[in-house]
C-alpha positions as CSV (number, residue, x, y, z in Angstrom):
1,X,-289.4,140.1,102.1
2,X,-288.5,136.8,103.7
3,X,-285.0,137.0,102.1
4,X,-284.4,140.5,103.5
5,X,-285.4,139.4,107.0
6,X,-283.0,136.5,106.7
7,X,-280.2,138.9,105.7
8,X,-280.9,141.2,108.6
9,X,-281.0,138.3,111.0
10,X,-277.7,137.1,109.8
11,X,-276.1,140.5,110.2
12,X,-277.3,140.6,113.8
13,X,-276.2,137.1,114.4
14,X,-272.8,137.5,112.9
15,X,-272.0,140.2,115.4
16,X,-272.8,137.8,118.3
17,X,-270.2,135.3,117.1
18,X,-266.8,134.8,118.7
19,X,-265.5,133.0,115.5
20,X,-265.8,133.9,111.8
21,X,-268.9,132.9,109.9
22,X,-269.1,131.5,106.4
23,X,-271.7,133.5,104.7
24,X,-274.6,131.3,103.3
25,X,-274.8,131.9,99.5
26,X,-278.5,132.4,99.6
27,X,-278.2,135.3,102.0
28,X,-275.4,137.4,100.5
29,X,-275.1,136.3,97.0
30,X,-278.6,135.4,95.9
31,X,-278.6,137.8,93.0
32,X,-274.9,138.2,92.4
33,X,-272.0,139.5,94.4
34,X,-272.9,143.1,94.4
35,X,-276.7,142.9,94.0
36,X,-278.8,145.3,96.2
37,X,-279.9,142.4,98.3
38,X,-276.3,141.6,99.0
39,X,-275.3,145.1,100.2
40,X,-275.1,146.5,103.7
41,X,-277.6,149.3,104.0
42,X,-276.1,152.4,105.6
43,X,-277.8,155.7,106.9
44,X,-275.5,158.7,107.4
45,X,-276.0,161.2,110.3
46,X,-274.4,164.5,109.5
47,X,-273.2,164.8,105.9
48,X,-271.0,168.0,106.4
49,X,-267.4,168.1,105.2
50,X,-266.3,164.8,106.9
51,X,-269.7,163.2,106.4
52,X,-269.8,164.0,102.7
53,X,-266.4,162.4,102.3
54,X,-267.9,159.2,103.9
55,X,-270.9,159.4,101.6
56,X,-268.6,159.5,98.5
57,X,-266.7,156.4,99.8
58,X,-269.9,154.5,100.5
59,X,-271.3,155.4,97.1
60,X,-268.2,154.0,95.4
61,X,-268.3,150.8,97.4
62,X,-270.3,148.1,95.7
63,X,-270.8,146.4,99.1
64,X,-272.9,149.3,100.5
65,X,-276.1,151.0,99.8
66,X,-276.8,154.5,101.2
67,X,-280.5,154.4,102.1
68,X,-281.0,157.7,104.1
69,X,-279.4,160.6,105.9
70,X,-280.1,163.2,108.5
71,X,-279.1,166.8,108.3
72,X,-280.2,170.1,109.9
73,X,-279.2,172.5,107.1
74,X,-281.3,172.6,104.0
75,X,-278.4,173.7,101.7
76,X,-276.5,170.5,102.7
77,X,-279.7,168.4,102.6
78,X,-280.3,169.4,99.0
79,X,-276.7,168.9,98.0
80,X,-276.5,165.4,99.6
81,X,-279.8,164.4,98.1
82,X,-278.6,165.3,94.6
83,X,-275.3,163.5,95.2
84,X,-276.8,160.2,96.3
85,X,-279.8,160.1,94.0
86,X,-277.6,161.2,91.0
87,X,-275.1,158.4,91.7
88,X,-277.7,155.6,91.9
89,X,-279.7,157.0,89.0
90,X,-276.8,156.3,86.7
91,X,-277.4,152.6,87.1
92,X,-281.1,152.6,86.4
93,X,-282.7,152.2,83.0
94,X,-284.8,155.3,83.3
95,X,-282.0,157.4,84.8
96,X,-284.0,158.0,87.9
97,X,-283.7,156.6,91.4
98,X,-285.9,156.9,94.5
99,X,-285.6,155.2,97.8
100,X,-283.7,157.7,99.9
101,X,-285.1,158.6,103.4
102,X,-284.2,162.3,104.3
103,X,-284.9,163.7,107.8
104,X,-283.7,166.2,110.3
105,X,-284.3,163.7,113.1
106,X,-281.8,160.9,112.9
107,X,-284.0,158.7,115.1
108,X,-286.2,158.1,112.1
109,X,-283.3,156.5,110.4
110,X,-282.5,154.0,113.2
111,X,-286.1,153.1,113.4
112,X,-286.0,151.9,109.7
113,X,-286.0,148.1,109.4
114,X,-284.0,148.2,106.2
115,X,-281.1,150.1,107.8
116,X,-278.2,147.7,108.8
117,X,-275.7,150.3,110.0
118,X,-275.3,154.0,110.7
119,X,-272.4,156.3,110.1
120,X,-272.2,159.3,112.5
121,X,-270.2,162.3,111.3
122,X,-271.8,165.0,113.4
123,X,-269.9,167.5,115.7
124,X,-268.6,165.7,118.8
125,X,-271.4,166.8,121.1
126,X,-273.8,164.8,118.9
127,X,-271.8,161.5,119.0
128,X,-273.1,159.9,122.3
129,X,-276.9,159.7,121.9
130,X,-277.0,158.5,118.3
131,X,-274.4,155.8,119.0
132,X,-276.3,154.6,122.1
133,X,-279.7,154.6,120.5
134,X,-278.4,153.0,117.3
135,X,-276.8,150.2,119.3
136,X,-280.0,149.7,121.2
137,X,-281.8,149.4,117.9
138,X,-279.4,146.7,116.8
139,X,-277.6,148.9,114.2
140,X,-273.9,148.6,113.6
141,X,-272.1,152.0,114.1
142,X,-269.3,153.9,112.6
143,X,-268.7,157.0,114.7
144,X,-266.2,159.7,114.0
145,X,-263.4,160.4,116.4
146,X,-263.2,161.4,119.2
147,X,-266.1,159.2,120.1
148,X,-267.4,161.1,123.1
149,X,-267.8,164.5,124.8
150,X,-267.1,163.2,128.3
151,X,-265.5,160.1,130.0
152,X,-268.8,159.0,131.4
153,X,-270.6,159.3,128.1
154,X,-267.8,157.3,126.5
155,X,-268.3,154.5,128.9
156,X,-272.1,154.5,128.3
157,X,-271.4,154.2,124.6
158,X,-269.1,151.2,125.2
159,X,-271.7,149.5,127.4
160,X,-274.5,150.0,124.8
161,X,-272.3,148.5,122.0
162,X,-271.2,145.6,124.1
163,X,-274.7,144.9,125.6
164,X,-276.4,144.9,122.2
165,X,-273.5,143.1,120.5
166,X,-273.2,145.4,117.5
167,X,-270.1,146.2,115.5
168,X,-268.7,149.6,116.3
169,X,-265.7,151.4,114.6
170,X,-264.4,154.8,115.3
171,X,-262.7,157.0,112.7
172,X,-259.2,156.5,113.9
173,X,-258.1,155.5,110.4
174,X,-254.4,155.7,111.2
175,X,-254.7,152.1,112.4
176,X,-255.7,150.9,108.9
177,X,-254.6,153.4,106.3
178,X,-251.8,156.0,105.6
179,X,-249.6,153.4,103.8
180,X,-249.5,151.1,106.9
181,X,-246.8,153.2,108.5
182,X,-248.6,153.4,111.9
183,X,-249.5,149.7,111.9
184,X,-245.9,148.8,111.0
185,X,-244.6,151.1,113.8
186,X,-246.7,149.3,116.3
187,X,-245.6,145.9,114.9
188,X,-242.0,147.0,115.4
189,X,-242.5,148.2,118.9
190,X,-244.4,145.0,119.9
191,X,-241.5,143.1,118.3
192,X,-239.0,144.9,120.6
193,X,-237.5,147.3,118.0
194,X,-236.8,150.0,120.6
195,X,-236.6,147.8,123.7
196,X,-238.9,148.7,126.5
197,X,-241.0,151.9,126.1
198,X,-240.0,154.6,128.5
199,X,-241.9,157.6,127.2
200,X,-244.3,158.6,124.5
201,X,-244.7,162.2,123.3
202,X,-247.9,163.1,121.5
203,X,-247.6,166.3,119.5
204,X,-251.1,167.8,119.0
205,X,-253.0,171.0,119.7
206,X,-254.3,172.4,123.0
207,X,-257.5,172.4,125.1
208,X,-260.7,174.0,124.1
209,X,-262.1,177.4,125.3
210,X,-265.6,178.6,126.0
211,X,-267.3,179.8,122.8
212,X,-266.9,183.6,122.4
213,X,-268.2,184.0,118.8
214,X,-270.6,186.9,118.1
215,X,-274.2,186.1,117.5
216,X,-275.4,186.3,113.9
217,X,-278.9,185.9,112.4
218,X,-279.9,182.3,111.8
219,X,-280.0,181.7,108.0
220,X,-283.2,180.4,106.5
221,X,-283.1,176.6,106.3
222,X,-280.9,175.9,109.3
223,X,-282.5,174.3,112.4
224,X,-280.1,175.9,114.9
225,X,-281.8,174.5,118.0
226,X,-281.3,171.0,116.6
227,X,-277.7,171.7,115.7
228,X,-277.0,172.7,119.3
229,X,-278.9,169.7,120.6
230,X,-277.7,168.7,124.1
231,X,-275.1,171.6,124.2
232,X,-275.9,174.8,126.0
233,X,-278.0,177.2,124.0
234,X,-276.4,180.2,122.5
235,X,-276.6,182.4,119.4
236,X,-275.9,181.2,115.9
237,X,-272.6,181.8,114.2
238,X,-271.7,180.4,110.8
239,X,-268.2,179.5,112.1
240,X,-270.0,176.8,114.1
241,X,-272.6,175.7,111.6
242,X,-271.7,176.9,108.1
243,X,-274.6,178.2,105.9
244,X,-273.2,176.5,102.7
245,X,-271.8,173.3,101.4
246,X,-268.4,173.8,103.0
247,X,-265.0,172.3,102.3
248,X,-263.4,173.3,105.6
249,X,-263.6,172.0,109.1
250,X,-265.9,174.4,111.1
251,X,-264.6,176.0,114.3
252,X,-266.8,174.2,116.7
253,X,-263.7,172.1,117.2
254,X,-262.1,174.9,119.3
255,X,-265.0,175.3,121.8
256,X,-265.7,173.6,125.1
257,X,-269.4,173.4,124.5
258,X,-269.0,171.1,121.6
259,X,-265.8,169.2,121.9
260,X,-262.5,168.7,123.7
261,X,-260.5,171.1,121.5
262,X,-257.7,170.5,119.1
263,X,-256.1,168.4,121.8
264,X,-258.8,165.8,121.2
265,X,-259.3,166.6,117.5
266,X,-255.9,165.2,116.5
267,X,-255.2,163.6,119.8
268,X,-257.8,161.1,119.0
269,X,-255.4,159.9,116.2
270,X,-252.0,160.4,117.9
271,X,-252.8,159.4,121.5
272,X,-254.5,156.4,119.9
273,X,-251.3,155.3,118.3
274,X,-249.6,155.6,121.6
275,X,-252.2,153.5,123.3
276,X,-251.9,150.9,120.5
277,X,-248.1,150.9,120.8
278,X,-248.4,150.3,124.6
279,X,-251.0,147.5,124.0
280,X,-253.2,149.6,126.3
281,X,-256.6,149.6,124.5
282,X,-258.3,148.3,127.6
283,X,-256.8,150.6,130.2
284,X,-255.3,154.0,130.8
285,X,-253.0,156.1,133.1
286,X,-253.0,156.1,136.9
287,X,-251.9,159.7,137.3
288,X,-252.3,163.1,135.6
289,X,-249.6,165.7,136.1
290,X,-250.2,169.1,134.5
291,X,-247.6,171.9,134.2
292,X,-247.9,174.9,136.4
293,X,-248.9,177.0,133.4
294,X,-249.3,176.8,129.6
295,X,-251.0,174.2,127.6
296,X,-248.1,171.8,126.7
297,X,-246.2,169.5,128.9
298,X,-249.0,167.6,130.7
299,X,-247.9,164.0,131.7
300,X,-250.0,160.9,131.9
301,X,-248.3,158.2,134.0
302,X,-249.2,154.5,133.6
303,X,-249.0,151.8,136.2
304,X,-246.0,150.3,134.4
305,X,-244.1,153.6,134.6
306,X,-244.5,154.7,131.0
307,X,-244.9,158.4,130.7
308,X,-247.1,159.9,128.0
309,X,-246.5,163.6,127.5
310,X,-248.7,166.1,125.6
311,X,-246.2,168.3,123.9
312,X,-244.4,169.3,120.7
313,X,-240.9,169.5,119.5
314,X,-239.5,172.6,117.7
315,X,-238.5,170.7,114.6
316,X,-241.1,167.9,114.6
317,X,-244.5,169.1,113.3
318,X,-246.7,166.5,115.0
319,X,-247.5,162.9,115.5
320,X,-246.4,160.3,118.1
321,X,-242.8,159.7,119.4
322,X,-241.9,156.5,121.1
323,X,-238.8,156.6,123.3
324,X,-237.4,153.2,124.2
325,X,-234.4,151.7,126.1
326,X,-232.8,150.9,122.7
327,X,-234.2,153.4,120.2
328,X,-236.7,156.0,119.2
329,X,-239.4,156.0,116.5
330,X,-241.4,159.1,115.4
331,X,-244.4,158.5,113.2
332,X,-246.7,161.1,111.7
333,X,-248.8,161.2,108.5
334,X,-245.8,162.8,106.7
335,X,-242.5,162.1,108.6
336,X,-241.5,158.6,109.7
337,X,-238.0,158.6,111.4
338,X,-236.0,156.6,113.8
339,X,-232.9,156.5,116.0
340,X,-230.9,154.5,114.9
341,X,-231.6,156.0,111.5
342,X,-231.9,152.7,109.6
343,X,-234.1,151.1,112.2
344,X,-237.4,151.5,110.3
345,X,-235.8,150.2,107.1
346,X,-233.9,147.2,108.5
347,X,-235.8,145.9,111.5
348,X,-237.9,142.8,110.7
349,X,-241.0,142.7,113.0
350,X,-242.0,139.3,114.3
351,X,-245.4,140.5,115.4
352,X,-248.0,140.9,112.5
353,X,-251.2,142.9,112.7
354,X,-253.9,142.2,110.1
355,X,-254.1,144.6,107.2
356,X,-257.6,145.6,106.1
357,X,-258.0,147.0,102.6
358,X,-259.3,150.3,104.1
359,X,-260.9,151.7,107.2
360,X,-264.4,151.3,105.8
361,X,-263.5,147.8,104.7
362,X,-262.5,146.8,108.2
363,X,-265.9,147.9,109.5
364,X,-267.9,146.3,106.8
365,X,-265.9,143.0,107.0
366,X,-266.4,142.8,110.7
367,X,-270.2,143.4,110.3
368,X,-270.2,140.3,108.1
369,X,-267.9,138.1,110.1
370,X,-268.6,139.2,113.6
371,X,-265.0,140.1,114.4
372,X,-263.8,143.3,116.2
373,X,-262.5,146.2,114.1
374,X,-259.0,147.4,114.8
375,X,-260.4,150.8,115.9
376,X,-263.0,149.2,118.2
377,X,-265.2,151.0,120.7
378,X,-263.1,150.3,123.8
379,X,-260.0,151.6,122.0
380,X,-261.9,154.7,120.9
381,X,-263.2,155.4,124.4
382,X,-259.8,154.9,126.0
383,X,-258.1,157.3,123.6
384,X,-260.9,159.9,124.0
385,X,-260.4,159.5,127.8
386,X,-256.7,160.4,127.6
387,X,-257.7,163.7,125.8
388,X,-260.4,164.4,128.4
389,X,-258.1,163.6,131.3
390,X,-255.5,166.0,129.9
391,X,-258.1,168.8,129.6
392,X,-259.3,168.2,133.2
393,X,-255.6,168.3,134.3
394,X,-255.0,171.6,132.5
395,X,-258.2,173.0,134.0
396,X,-257.5,172.1,137.6
397,X,-253.7,172.5,137.5
398,X,-252.8,169.9,140.1
399,X,-251.7,166.3,140.2
400,X,-254.6,163.9,140.0
401,X,-254.9,160.1,140.7
402,X,-257.0,158.3,138.2
403,X,-258.3,154.7,138.5
404,X,-258.6,153.2,134.9
405,X,-260.6,150.3,136.2
406,X,-263.5,152.3,137.8
407,X,-262.8,155.3,135.5
408,X,-262.9,157.7,138.4
409,X,-260.8,160.1,140.5
410,X,-261.0,158.4,143.9
411,X,-259.4,161.3,145.8
412,X,-260.7,164.4,144.1
413,X,-264.4,165.3,144.1
414,X,-263.9,168.4,142.0
415,X,-262.1,166.4,139.3
416,X,-264.7,163.7,139.6
417,X,-267.5,166.2,138.8
418,X,-265.8,166.8,135.4
419,X,-266.1,163.2,134.3
420,X,-269.5,164.1,132.9
421,X,-271.5,167.3,132.2
422,X,-275.0,168.6,132.2
423,X,-277.0,168.6,128.9
424,X,-280.2,169.9,127.7
425,X,-282.5,167.0,128.6
426,X,-284.9,167.5,125.6
427,X,-282.0,166.7,123.4
428,X,-280.3,164.0,125.4
429,X,-282.8,161.1,125.6
430,X,-280.7,158.2,126.9
């Protein structure tokens, strides 16, 4: 017990540090490199399609131990229980394993003393409260992207993480994975490969719409009220909350009540690369200029004159395009092209960004050494803010002045009212 307390204290202390720590051998390697006492204990909130993918990664990682999860659908609860217990049982003499806390109320997980960190893979409207309460409880946080539902909520999340000095990473894994092409693109841009950036085009989907799905009977074993949580109450539909162990992304991603649409769904990835390329993780645009109609072509103008456009190109299927004074680079998960054509192949970057083994590895390493992940909380918030600003611009259809320091619309009360939204108080307890 004394040793566990020491380990927990070290984890908390490491996140306070401004310089790397050397881990005391008696804390992390008392019983061997990958002993249970040496692992980071993680609780998962929301093991749906994306959350289940995270569970598989955590189970395969000898540095982590999954100790609990929260889920509101019994069918997924049963499946996840079997998955986790079955995995750990393989390594026990009797072929059985117990020690998993299962709940519908995630707050029970963050109250557990043996939980070092939480991984949040819920629908977007359920990101804010768990992050803030976890940070207040001293738990490190991995939260799926986009991190917040509103700009104001995102700032509250940032403040909670920084005040409580926990390690936060958002799921913008383009910074760490996909063969390093996004990282290498940013290294090239920071090294002057395309000269000065003039424009960035982010090719993603459009804004959300109010949910118009028909009401269906609530299946047995689903706590529909808990799934809705802080969102407005409405009738159940399995397109929002599937009644099975699903392998598709549910359609809540399309609706205003739960998210910021497909603009934010992939925008949280591709606007993020634009922000990274501009070295703008701590700031944002000063002006929002929407088109007169349609849901493409909105422009975000920065103080240095760089224009970020939400749009698409007929022959380019997505991603982020950087236009500079001396060249262009288009980077996506598939295509990676440049003008001049050989620029990507021949240019030698002088700026080097560190290379984590994986996105999870970056988070776990930073929990141990107290450093900041590449996809840190401020970066996640600022990228989510771009998506939210775009949606506000499309909704109001007029030019807006934005102050990235105060995160406010100083000249527009109607726009300012959209920086946050009302929630069901019984489900938003922060």
